[in-house]
DSSP file (Angstrom, degrees, kcal/mol; ACC not computed):
  #  RESIDUE AA STRUCTURE BP1 BP2  ACC     N-H-->O    O-->H-N    N-H-->O    O-->H-N    TCO  KAPPA ALPHA  PHI   PSI    X-CA   Y-CA   Z-CA
    1    1 A M              0   0    0      0, 0.0     2,-0.3     0, 0.0     0, 0.0   0.000 360.0 360.0 360.0 149.2  159.4  124.3   39.2
    2    2 A A        -     0   0    0     39,-0.1    56,-3.3    40,-0.1     2,-0.3  -0.899 360.0-108.9-146.3 171.3  157.6  121.2   40.4
    3    3 A H  E     -A   57   0A   0     -2,-0.3     2,-0.3    54,-0.3    37,-0.1  -0.782  30.7-158.7-103.3 152.2  158.0  117.4   40.3
    4    4 A V  E     -A   56   0A   0     52,-3.0    52,-2.1    -2,-0.3     2,-0.5  -0.938  16.4-125.9-130.6 154.3  155.7  115.2   38.2
    5    5 A V  E     -A   55   0A   0     -2,-0.3    50,-0.2    62,-0.3     2,-0.1  -0.852  32.4-160.0 -96.6 133.8  154.7  111.5   38.3
    6    6 A T    >   -     0   0    0     48,-3.3     3,-1.9    -2,-0.5     4,-0.3  -0.452  35.6 -76.8-109.6-174.5  155.3  109.7   35.0
    7    7 A D  G >  S+     0   0    0      1,-0.3     3,-1.3     2,-0.2    47,-0.1   0.621 113.2  74.0 -63.7 -18.7  154.0  106.5   33.4
    8    8 A N  G 3  S+     0   0    0      1,-0.3    -1,-0.3    45,-0.1    88,-0.2   0.726  87.6  66.7 -71.0 -14.7  156.0  104.0   35.4
    9    9 A C  G X> S+     0   0    0     -3,-1.9     4,-2.3    45,-0.2     3,-2.2   0.785  75.9 109.1 -67.1 -27.2  153.7  104.7   38.3
   10   10 A I  T <4 S-     0   0    0     -3,-1.3    22,-0.2     1,-0.3    95,-0.1  -0.314  95.5  -2.1 -60.5 127.0  150.8  103.1   36.4
   11   11 A K  T 34 S+     0   0    0     20,-2.6    -1,-0.3     1,-0.1    83,-0.3   0.416 127.9  71.1  68.1   3.1  149.8   99.8   37.9
   12   12 A C  T <4  +     0   0    0     -3,-2.2    -2,-0.2    19,-0.4    79,-0.2   0.777  56.8 161.7-100.9 -60.3  152.6  100.1   40.5
   13   13 A K     <  +     0   0    0     -4,-2.3    19,-0.1    18,-0.2    -4,-0.1   0.860   6.5 168.7  43.5  54.6  151.2  103.0   42.7
   14   14 A Y        -     0   0    0     73,-0.1    -1,-0.1     1,-0.1    71,-0.1   0.844  24.3-155.3 -66.1 -36.7  153.4  102.1   45.6
   15   15 A M    >>  +     0   0    0     69,-0.1     4,-0.8    71,-0.1     3,-0.8   0.500  52.8 127.7  75.2   9.0  152.6  105.4   47.5
   16   16 A D  H >> S+     0   0    0      1,-0.2     4,-0.7     2,-0.2     3,-0.5   0.850  71.1  62.0 -61.2 -32.8  155.8  105.5   49.5
   17   17 A C  H >> S+     0   0    0      1,-0.2     4,-1.0     2,-0.2     3,-0.7   0.829  92.7  62.2 -60.6 -35.2  156.1  109.1   48.1
   18   18 A V  H <4 S+     0   0    0     -3,-0.8     3,-0.5     1,-0.2    -1,-0.2   0.869  96.7  59.2 -64.1 -37.2  152.9  110.2   49.8
   19   19 A E  H << S+     0   0    0     -4,-0.8    -1,-0.2    -3,-0.5    -2,-0.2   0.793 110.3  40.5 -63.0 -29.4  154.3  109.5   53.3
   20   20 A V  H << S+     0   0    0     -3,-0.7    -1,-0.2    -4,-0.7    -2,-0.2   0.579  82.7 115.1 -97.0 -12.7  157.2  111.9   52.9
   21   21 A C    ><  -     0   0    0     -4,-1.0     3,-0.5    -3,-0.5     5,-0.1  -0.440  48.8-161.8 -66.2 116.8  155.5  114.9   51.1
   22   22 A P  T 3  S+     0   0    0      0, 0.0    -1,-0.2     0, 0.0    -4,-0.0   0.625  88.4  39.4 -76.4 -11.3  155.5  117.9   53.4
   23   23 A V  T 3  S-     0   0    0      0, 0.0    -2,-0.1     0, 0.0    17,-0.0   0.330 100.8-125.2-119.5   7.6  152.7  119.7   51.5
   24   24 A D    <   +     0   0    0     -3,-0.5    -6,-0.1    -6,-0.2    16,-0.1   0.930  53.4 152.2  51.6  55.2  150.4  116.8   50.7
   25   25 A C        +     0   0    0     55,-0.1    11,-2.7    14,-0.1     2,-0.3   0.179  31.5 109.7-102.7  20.1  150.4  117.5   46.9
   26   26 A F  E     -BC  35  81B   0     55,-0.5    55,-2.3     9,-0.2     2,-0.3  -0.740  46.8-165.7 -94.4 144.8  149.7  113.9   45.7
   27   27 A Y  E     -BC  34  80B   0      7,-2.6     7,-2.2    -2,-0.3     2,-0.5  -0.962  15.1-129.6-129.4 146.7  146.4  112.9   44.2
   28   28 A V  E     -BC  33  79B   0     51,-2.5    82,-2.3    -2,-0.3    51,-0.7  -0.838  21.8-179.0-110.6 126.8  145.2  109.3   43.6
   29   29 A G  B     -D  109   0C   0      3,-3.1    82,-0.3    -2,-0.5    79,-0.1  -0.535  49.1 -87.8-105.4-179.9  143.8  107.8   40.5
   30   30 A D  S    S+     0   0    0     78,-2.8    81,-0.1    76,-0.3     3,-0.1   0.883 121.5   3.4 -55.3 -43.9  142.5  104.3   39.9
   31   31 A N  S    S+     0   0    0     75,-0.5   -20,-2.6    77,-0.3   -19,-0.4   0.214 129.2  30.8-136.4  19.8  146.0  103.0   39.0
   32   32 A M        -     0   0    0    -22,-0.2    -3,-3.1   -21,-0.1     2,-0.3  -0.985  64.2-122.7-161.3 169.2  148.5  105.9   39.5
   33   33 A L  E     -B   28   0B   0     -2,-0.3     2,-0.3    -5,-0.2    -5,-0.2  -0.786  20.6-164.5-110.0 160.4  149.3  109.0   41.5
   34   34 A V  E     -B   27   0B   0     -7,-2.2    -7,-2.6    -2,-0.3     2,-0.4  -0.940  15.2-130.1-136.7 163.1  149.9  112.5   40.3
   35   35 A I  E     -B   26   0B   0     -2,-0.3    -9,-0.2    -9,-0.2    40,-0.2  -0.946  20.2-127.2-112.4 131.8  151.4  115.6   41.8
   36   36 A H    >>  -     0   0    0    -11,-2.7     4,-1.7    -2,-0.4     3,-1.3  -0.709  19.3-153.9 -77.2 115.2  149.6  119.0   41.7
   37   37 A P  T 34 S+     0   0    0      0, 0.0    -1,-0.2     0, 0.0    21,-0.1   0.720  90.9  56.1 -68.1 -20.3  152.3  121.2   40.2
   38   38 A D  T 34 S+     0   0    0      1,-0.2    -2,-0.1   -13,-0.1    34,-0.0   0.647 113.2  41.3 -81.6 -15.3  150.9  124.4   41.8
   39   39 A E  T <4 S+     0   0    0     -3,-1.3     2,-0.2   -14,-0.1    -1,-0.2   0.673  90.0 101.7-101.6 -22.2  151.2  122.8   45.3
   40   40 A C     <  -     0   0    0     -4,-1.7    -5,-0.0   -15,-0.1   -19,-0.0  -0.433  54.1-162.2 -67.2 131.5  154.6  121.1   44.9
   41   41 A I        -     0   0    0     -2,-0.2    -1,-0.1   -39,-0.0   -39,-0.1   0.333  38.2-119.4 -96.7   6.2  157.4  123.0   46.6
   42   42 A D        +     0   0    0      1,-0.1   -40,-0.1   -39,-0.1    -2,-0.1   0.835  66.8 141.4  63.6  34.8  160.1  121.2   44.7
   43   43 A C        -     0   0    0      1,-0.1    -1,-0.1   -40,-0.0   -41,-0.0   0.795  49.1-146.5 -80.3 -28.9  161.7  119.8   47.7
   44   44 A G    >   +     0   0    0      1,-0.1     3,-0.8    12,-0.1    -1,-0.1   0.497  57.5 128.1  79.9   4.5  162.4  116.4   46.0
   45   45 A V  T 3   +     0   0    0      1,-0.2     4,-0.5     2,-0.2   -24,-0.1   0.796  69.8  59.4 -64.5 -25.0  162.0  114.2   49.0
   46   46 A C  T >> S+     0   0    0      1,-0.2     4,-0.8     2,-0.1     3,-0.5   0.794  88.7  74.2 -69.5 -29.9  159.5  112.0   47.1
   47   47 A V  G X4 S+     0   0    0     -3,-0.8     3,-1.0     1,-0.3     8,-0.2   0.907  98.6  40.2 -57.6 -52.7  162.0  111.1   44.4
   48   48 A P  G 34 S+     0   0    0      0, 0.0    -1,-0.3     0, 0.0    -2,-0.1   0.703 110.9  61.8 -72.2 -15.7  164.2  108.6   46.3
   49   49 A E  G <4 S+     0   0    0     -3,-0.5    -2,-0.2    -4,-0.5   -33,-0.2   0.631  80.0  96.5 -83.2 -12.3  161.1  107.1   48.0
   50   50 A C    X<  -     0   0    0     -3,-1.0     3,-1.6    -4,-0.8     5,-0.1  -0.682  55.2-167.1 -83.2 105.2  159.5  106.0   44.7
   51   51 A P  T 3  S+     0   0    0      0, 0.0    -1,-0.2     0, 0.0    -4,-0.0   0.778  91.2  53.2 -61.3 -24.5  160.4  102.3   44.1
   52   52 A A  T 3  S-     0   0    0     -3,-0.1    44,-0.1    43,-0.0    -2,-0.1   0.523 102.9-133.7 -86.4  -6.1  159.1  102.7   40.5
   53   53 A E    <   +     0   0    0     -3,-1.6   -45,-0.1    -6,-0.2   -44,-0.1   0.927  61.5 137.9  51.4  49.0  161.5  105.7   39.9
   54   54 A A        +     0   0    0     -7,-0.1   -48,-3.3   -46,-0.1     2,-0.5   0.291  36.5  90.9-109.4   8.6  158.5  107.5   38.3
   55   55 A I  E     +A    5   0A   0     -8,-0.2   -50,-0.2   -50,-0.2    -5,-0.1  -0.919  47.8 162.8-112.0 130.2  159.0  111.0   39.8
   56   56 A F  E     -A    4   0A   0    -52,-2.1   -52,-3.0    -2,-0.5     2,-0.1  -0.959  44.5 -97.7-139.1 153.6  161.1  113.6   38.0
   57   57 A P  E >   -A    3   0A   0      0, 0.0     3,-2.1     0, 0.0   -54,-0.3  -0.472  41.5-116.8 -63.6 147.5  161.5  117.4   38.2
   58   58 A D  T 3  S+     0   0    0    -56,-3.3    10,-0.1     1,-0.3   -55,-0.1   0.636 114.9  60.1 -65.9 -10.6  159.4  119.0   35.4
   59   59 A T  T 3  S+     0   0    0    -57,-0.3    -1,-0.3     4,-0.1   -56,-0.1   0.558  81.6 102.6 -90.0  -9.6  162.6  120.2   33.9
   60   60 A D  S X> S-     0   0    0     -3,-2.1     3,-2.2     1,-0.1     4,-0.8  -0.522  79.1-127.0 -74.7 139.2  164.0  116.7   33.4
   61   61 A P  T 34 S+     0   0    0      0, 0.0     3,-0.4     0, 0.0    -1,-0.1   0.787 109.5  60.7 -56.0 -27.6  163.8  115.4   29.8
   62   62 A Q  T 34 S+     0   0    0      1,-0.2    -4,-0.1    -5,-0.1    -6,-0.0   0.645  97.8  59.7 -74.6 -13.2  162.0  112.3   31.1
   63   63 A A  T <> S-     0   0    0     -3,-2.2     4,-1.1    -6,-0.2     5,-0.3   0.772  85.1-173.2 -84.4 -26.5  159.2  114.5   32.4
   64   64 A E  H >X  -     0   0    0     -4,-0.8     3,-1.0    -3,-0.4     4,-0.9   0.566  45.2 -90.5  42.4 147.7  158.3  116.0   29.0
   65   65 A P  H 3> S+     0   0    0      0, 0.0     4,-2.1     0, 0.0     3,-0.2   0.800 124.2  69.7 -56.1 -29.0  155.7  118.8   28.9
   66   66 A F  H 3> S+     0   0    0      1,-0.2     4,-2.8     2,-0.2     5,-0.2   0.916  96.3  51.3 -53.0 -46.2  153.0  116.1   28.6
   67   67 A W  H <X S+     0   0    0     -4,-1.1     4,-2.4    -3,-1.0   -62,-0.3   0.811 105.8  53.6 -67.5 -32.6  153.6  114.9   32.1
   68   68 A L  H  X S+     0   0    0     -4,-0.9     4,-2.2    -5,-0.3    -1,-0.2   0.944 113.8  43.3 -65.7 -47.1  153.2  118.4   33.7
   69   69 A D  H  X S+     0   0    0     -4,-2.1     4,-2.7     2,-0.2    -2,-0.2   0.909 113.7  51.4 -64.1 -41.7  149.9  118.8   31.9
   70   70 A H  H  X S+     0   0    0     -4,-2.8     4,-2.2    -5,-0.2     5,-0.3   0.911 111.2  47.3 -61.8 -45.1  148.8  115.3   32.8
   71   71 A N  H  X S+     0   0    0     -4,-2.4     4,-2.0     1,-0.2    -1,-0.2   0.908 113.9  47.1 -64.5 -41.8  149.6  115.8   36.4
   72   72 A R  H  X S+     0   0    0     -4,-2.2     4,-1.4     2,-0.2    -2,-0.2   0.940 111.4  51.4 -65.9 -46.8  147.8  119.1   36.6
   73   73 A K  H  < S+     0   0    0     -4,-2.7     3,-0.3     1,-0.2     4,-0.3   0.942 117.0  37.7 -57.3 -51.3  144.7  117.9   34.8
   74   74 A Y  H >X S+     0   0    0     -4,-2.2     4,-2.7     1,-0.2     3,-0.9   0.782 108.2  62.1 -78.5 -25.7  144.2  114.8   37.1
   75   75 A A  H 3< S+     0   0    0     -4,-2.0    -1,-0.2    -5,-0.3    -2,-0.2   0.835 104.3  51.7 -64.4 -29.3  145.2  116.5   40.3
   76   76 A E  T 3< S+     0   0    0     -4,-1.4    -1,-0.2    -3,-0.3    -2,-0.2   0.587 118.9  35.9 -82.2  -9.1  142.3  118.8   39.7
   77   77 A Q  T <4 S+     0   0    0     -3,-0.9    -2,-0.2    -4,-0.3    -1,-0.2   0.697 106.7  69.0-112.6 -27.8  139.9  115.8   39.3
   78   78 A W  S  < S-     0   0    0     -4,-2.7     2,-0.2     1,-0.1   -49,-0.1  -0.435  86.7 -91.2 -95.6 166.6  141.2  113.2   41.7
   79   79 A L  E     -C   28   0B   0    -51,-0.7   -51,-2.5    31,-0.2     2,-0.2  -0.478  39.7-112.0 -75.5 143.4  141.2  113.0   45.6
   80   80 A N  E     -C   27   0B   0    -53,-0.2     2,-0.4    -2,-0.2   -53,-0.3  -0.514  31.1-152.9 -68.1 142.9  144.1  114.3   47.6
   81   81 A I  E     +C   26   0B   0    -55,-2.3   -55,-0.5    -2,-0.2     3,-0.1  -0.989  22.5 170.3-124.1 130.6  145.9  111.5   49.3
   82   82 A V        +     0   0    0     -2,-0.4     2,-0.3    30,-0.2    -1,-0.1   0.419  63.1  45.3-119.9  -4.0  147.9  112.1   52.5
   83   83 A K  S    S-     0   0    0     29,-0.2     2,-0.2   -59,-0.0    -1,-0.2  -0.991  88.2 -97.5-142.6 153.1  148.8  108.7   53.7
   84   84 A K        -     0   0    0     -2,-0.3     2,-0.2   -68,-0.1   -69,-0.1  -0.424  38.9-169.7 -71.3 133.4  150.2  105.6   52.1
   85   85 A G        -     0   0    0     -2,-0.2    -1,-0.1     1,-0.1    27,-0.0  -0.384  39.3 -68.3-104.5-169.8  147.7  102.9   51.1
   86   86 A L        -     0   0    0     -2,-0.2     3,-0.1     1,-0.0   -71,-0.1  -0.728  47.7-134.4 -83.7 127.1  148.3   99.4   49.9
   87   87 A P        -     0   0    0      0, 0.0   -74,-0.1     0, 0.0   -73,-0.1  -0.324  41.8 -78.5 -68.9 162.9  149.9   99.1   46.5
   88   88 A P    >   -     0   0    0      0, 0.0     3,-1.8     0, 0.0     4,-0.2  -0.340  40.6-118.9 -61.2 147.4  148.4   96.6   44.0
   89   89 A S  T 3  S+     0   0    0      1,-0.3     3,-0.3     2,-0.1     4,-0.1   0.766 114.4  46.1 -60.5 -26.6  149.4   93.0   44.8
   90   90 A D  T 3> S+     0   0    0      1,-0.2     4,-1.2     2,-0.1     3,-0.4   0.123  75.7 117.8-104.8  22.5  151.1   92.8   41.4
   91   91 A A  H X> S+     0   0    0     -3,-1.8     4,-1.4     1,-0.2     3,-0.8   0.906  72.7  54.1 -54.9 -48.7  152.9   96.1   41.5
   92   92 A D  H 34 S+     0   0    0     -3,-0.3     3,-0.3     1,-0.3    -1,-0.2   0.873 105.2  54.4 -58.4 -38.4  156.4   94.6   41.3
   93   93 A A  H 34 S+     0   0    0     -3,-0.4    -1,-0.3     1,-0.2    -2,-0.2   0.817 110.7  46.2 -66.1 -29.5  155.4   92.7   38.1
   94   94 A W  H X< S+     0   0    0     -4,-1.2     3,-2.5    -3,-0.8     2,-0.3   0.659  82.3 114.8 -85.6 -18.2  154.4   96.0   36.5
   95   95 A N  T 3< S+     0   0    0     -4,-1.4   -86,-0.1    -3,-0.3   -87,-0.1  -0.378  91.6   3.8 -60.4 115.1  157.4   97.9   37.5
   96   96 A G  T 3  S+     0   0    0     -2,-0.3    -1,-0.3     1,-0.3    -2,-0.1   0.398  89.1 150.4  89.5  -0.3  159.3   98.8   34.3
   97   97 A A    X   -     0   0    0     -3,-2.5     3,-0.6   -89,-0.1    -1,-0.3  -0.366  46.3-114.1 -63.8 144.3  156.8   97.4   31.9
   98   98 A P  T 3  S+     0   0    0      0, 0.0    -1,-0.1     0, 0.0     0, 0.0  -0.345  85.5  14.2 -79.6 160.3  156.7   99.1   28.6
   99   99 A D  T 3> S+     0   0    0      1,-0.1     4,-1.9    -2,-0.1     5,-0.3   0.755  71.9 151.2  53.9  33.5  153.9  101.2   27.1
  100  100 A K  H <>> +     0   0    0     -3,-0.6     4,-2.4     1,-0.2     5,-0.6   0.868  67.1  49.9 -65.5 -37.5  152.0  101.5   30.3
  101  101 A F  H  >5S+     0   0    0      3,-0.2     4,-1.4     1,-0.2    -1,-0.2   0.973 113.7  43.7 -66.3 -51.6  150.4  104.8   29.6
  102  102 A K  H  45S+     0   0    0      1,-0.2    -1,-0.2     2,-0.1    -2,-0.2   0.843 127.0  30.1 -61.1 -36.2  149.1  103.9   26.2
  103  103 A E  H  <5S+     0   0    0     -4,-1.9    -1,-0.2     1,-0.0    -2,-0.2   0.695 132.9  19.7-100.6 -22.5  147.8  100.5   27.2
  104  104 A H  H  <5S+     0   0    0     -4,-2.4    -3,-0.2    -5,-0.3    -2,-0.1   0.527  75.5 126.5-133.3  -5.4  146.8  100.8   30.9
  105  105 A F     << -     0   0    0     -4,-1.4    -4,-0.0    -5,-0.6   -73,-0.0  -0.352  39.0-161.2 -62.3 135.5  146.2  104.4   32.1
  106  106 A S        -     0   0    0      2,-0.1   -75,-0.5     1,-0.1   -76,-0.3  -0.981  15.4-159.2-117.4 125.9  142.8  104.8   33.8
  107  107 A P        +     0   0    0      0, 0.0    -1,-0.1     0, 0.0    -2,-0.0   0.526  59.8 114.0 -76.7  -5.5  141.3  108.3   34.1
  108  108 A K  S    S-     0   0    0      1,-0.1   -78,-2.8   -79,-0.1   -77,-0.3  -0.342  73.5-109.9 -67.5 145.7  139.1  107.1   36.9
  109  109 A P  B     -D   29   0C   0      0, 0.0   -80,-0.3     0, 0.0     2,-0.1  -0.395  31.3-141.4 -71.1 154.3  139.7  108.5   40.4
  110  110 A G        -     0   0    0    -82,-2.3     2,-0.4   -31,-0.1   -31,-0.2  -0.255  20.5 -97.4 -99.0-169.0  141.1  106.2   43.1
  111  111 A E              0   0    0    -82,-0.3   -82,-0.1   -81,-0.1    -1,-0.0  -0.915 360.0 360.0-114.8 143.2  140.4  105.9   46.7
  112  112 A D              0   0    0     -2,-0.4   -29,-0.2   -84,-0.1   -30,-0.2   0.503 360.0 360.0 -78.6 360.0  142.4  107.6   49.5
């Protein structure tokens, strides 16, 4: 079992979760983070740290199988991130916005 990052991270990318991860399993994209499911030890310490409430166990209905595949795919393409960076200046405005994946997901890698 692992945790996955879902669509509410898009354009929020707060990165508080990165600071507490004991195994450094977060990877950074242009406008969201993902968790490598093969590296995640399912400790769950990242869940309460996420202001966007975008992290779920892969068994949670909100995680859907799509998110496990999405996290795996992009964790294999993006850079590993081990420290918190600056979130976008408009992150709070995007928190909870609808249809973020369909309208705003970027497959581009981010910077650590």
